[in-house]
N, C-alpha and C positions, 0 to 999 in steps of 0.2 A: 772514253768517247761516248757520246749519247747514242741511243737506239737509232735515231734518224740518221745520224752521221754514218754509223756502221751500215745501215740498210742501203743508203744511197751510194756510198763510196766503196764498200767492200762486197756486200751481198748482191746488190742489183747488177753490177757488171757481170757477175757470174751467171745470173739468170737471163740477162740479155743475150749472151752468146748461146746458152742452152736453148732459149726461145728461138733464136735464129735457126739452129739446127732442126728444131721441132717444126717450125713453119715451113722451112725448105722441104722437109720430107713430106709434108701435107700437100705441097704444091707440085712436086715432081718426084720421080723415082730416085732415091738415093740409096746406094749400097753401103750399109753399115759395116759389112765385112771388110770392104776395101779400106775404109777409114780406120777401122780397128787394126788391121794389119800394118797400115802405114804408121800408125801411132806405136804399135807394139814392137815392130821390127826396125824402125828407123828413127822416129822423132823422140820417143821415150828414152832409148839408149843414148842418143845424142845429148838429151837434157841431163840424164844421170851423169854421163862422163864430163860434160862441160862444167857442171856445178860441183860435183864431188871431187874432181881432180884439183879444184882450186879451193876446196872448203877449209874453213878454219875451225870446224866442229872438233872438239876435243875427244879423246878416246873415252873419257868418262861419260860425256854426253851421248856418244854413239852407243855405248853399252846400255845406258839407261833407257834410251829410246827403243832399242831392240827388246829389252826386258819388259818395258811398259807395254809394247805392242803385243807381245806373246801372252803375258799374264792378263792384260786387260781383255783380250779376245777370249781367253779361256774362262774368265769370270762371267762375261756376258753370255757365253755359250752355256755355262751352268745355270745361269739365271733363266735363260730362254727355255732350257730343258725342264726346269721346275714349273714355269708358267704353263708350258705345253702339257705337263702331267696333270696340273690342276684343272686345265680345260678339257682333259680326257680326250686328247686328239689321237687319231689312229697313227700308225707308224709313219706313213707317207706324209701326212700333214705335220706330224711332229718334226720330221727331218726338215721339211720346207720351212717351218716356223723357226727352228734353230738356225737354219742357213741364212734367213733374211735378217735375223736379229744380230747375228754374231759377226758378219763380214761387212765392212764399211767401204764406201766409195772413196778410198784414200787417193785415187789417181786422178781421174778426169773431173772430180769435184773438189777433193781435198787439197790437191796441189795448188790450183789457182786461188782457192779461197785463202789458204795460208799465205800465199805470195802477196795478195792484195792486203791482207790484214797485218802481216808481220814482216814483209819485205824479204830481201835476199837471205838474211840469216834464218828466217823462218822456213824459206823454201829448202835450204840445204838440210835442215832437220826433217822436214816433211818427206824428203826423198828417202831418208833412212827408214822412216815409218812405212812409206810406200813399198819399198823393196821387201821389208819384213812381212808386211801384210800380204803382198803378192805370193810369197812363199807359203804362208798359212792357208790362203784360199785355194792354192793349187795342190795342197796336201790334205790338210784337215777338212777343208771345204769339200773336196772330192769324196772323202771318206763319208762325210755326213750325207751328201747328196745320194751316194750309191748305197750306203748302209748294207754292205755285204754283197752287192751286185757287181762290183768291179774291184780290180786289184789296186790297192793304194800305191804299190810300187810303180805302177804305170805313171801316176801323176807326178811322182818324185823325179822320174826319168825325164818327163816332159819339161820340167823346170830348166834342165840343162840344154834344151833346144831354144831357149829364149835368149836373144842377144844381150838383154839387160844384165844378166848374171855376169857376163864377161866384161861388160862396160863398167860394172861396179869394181870388179877385180883390178882392171887396168887403171881405173881412176884412182883407187887407193894406192896402187903401186907408184903411179906418177906423183901423187901427193906426198907419199912417204920418202921418195928418193929425191924430190925436188927437180925432177927431169923437166926441161923446158920443151913443151910440145911445139913444133914449128907452126908459125902463124898460118901457113898454107893449109895445114890440116886442122888446126884448132878453130879457125874462123868459120869454116863451113859447118863444123860440128856445133859450134855455138849458135849459128844462125838456125840450124835445124832444131836445136834444143829450144830456142826462143819460140819456134812455131808450135811446139808440142802443146803448150797450155791452151791456146785458142782452139786448136784442132780437137783436143780432148773434150772441151766444153761443147763444141758443135756436135761431136760424136755422141755425147750424152743426150743432147736434144734429139738427134736422129733416133737413138735407141729408145728414148721415152715415147716418141711418136708411134712406135710399133708395139707399145705395151698396152694392157687393158686393166681395168679395175677388177673385173671378175664379178662373182656373185657372193663374195664372202666378206662384205664390208666390216662386220663386227670383228672378225678374226684378223682382218687386215689392220684395223685400228689398234688391236692389241699388239700386233707385231711392230707397228710403227711406234707405239708408246715405249715398248721395251728397247727398240733400236735407238730412238732419239733421246728420250728422257732417261731410260736406264743406262744407256751408253754414256751420257753426260755425267750422271751421278757416279757411276763406276770410275770414269776417267778422273773426276775431281778427287774422289776418295783415294784412288791408287796413286795419283800424283802427290798427294799429301803424305801418304805412307812412305813413298820412296824419297821424299824430300826434294822433289823437282822444283826448280825455280826459273824465273826469267822466261826467255823465248822458248826454251826446251819444254817447260811446263805448259805454256800457252799452246804450242804446236801439238803436243801429245794429247791434251784434253780436247782441242778442237777437232783434230783428225778422228779421235775416238768417238766423236759425237756427230759425225757426218751420216748421211742416209745410206740405205742398203746398196751394196755393190751391184752394178749391172752384171758383173760376172756370174752372180748367183743364178740369174735367169738362164744363162748358157748351161750351167751345171744342172739346173732343174729340168731343162729340156732334154739334155743328153741322157739323164738317168730316169726320166719320167717321174720326177718328184714334185708334183703339183705345180707345173710351170705357170698356169694362169694365176694362181694365188701369189706366187713369187713375183711375177711381173707387176701385179697389182700393188704389192708392198713397195717395190722399187719406185713406182710412179708416185704413190701417196707419200712415202717418206721423203722423197725429193721435194715435193711441193711443201710439205709441212716444215721441212728444214729451213725454209726461208724465215719462219718466225723463230724457231728454236735456236738456230745458229746465230741469227742477228742478236738475240738476247745474250747468248753465251759470249760472243766476241766482245760485245759492248761491256759486259760485266768484267771480263778478263783484261781488257785493254787499259 
């Protein structure tokens, strides 16, 4: 596909919905916590169950995606730590820099992007990346944000409070046994799951409307470069080393090249890890990704 085709048909629809949430928040009070909880506790689990219970993704592809997500995140984490040391950042800024570079917006940005670019097969694989990435940000991400100020065990326990974990388990049990879920139950779950992607994008726009650039533009630019360019290079190299191919390769690389996760702002605020800098990187990386993601998807399609 050409750059213009990707921009108009794949990337622009994502940003139109993000823009709708952004503008809506500027015009009237919008509570992002309510939308976030709706997505986290209802729509996202429904999406995960309705798609993964019917998935045709092989066990090999599943294992490859999980391994790629974990290893890719750790490599970018190491890269960001090296850059932070070269820049001689203090511990608080170092943690914030590593946080913004290492954890991607695989949910309310990555899922719709992959769906528009690679269709249903891509979405099924992106959900596996999404679930693995959510586990990492709620464990490793918390550890980095806190750097000794909070118990890592607490974040691990919190994972089991999220319905998505159970939706995944039930989905794979249904898929493995071939159990036919009654239409009276499956159809409303499917409808709720279909609503997840637009709500996630609108929520991202709402969250971005509440972020700021801060006063650290050079450092923000460095973090954005590591996240978008470094993430893409690492993703492409790792996919080649692992021998990934087809839709699995496309999804893994694109997801790994998405902007900084909005969740990092929550962690930075919770633990006092330079929240203004973190929100600035989220905003800047999301805007810059319009160019980088367009080029990447066009090249890989």
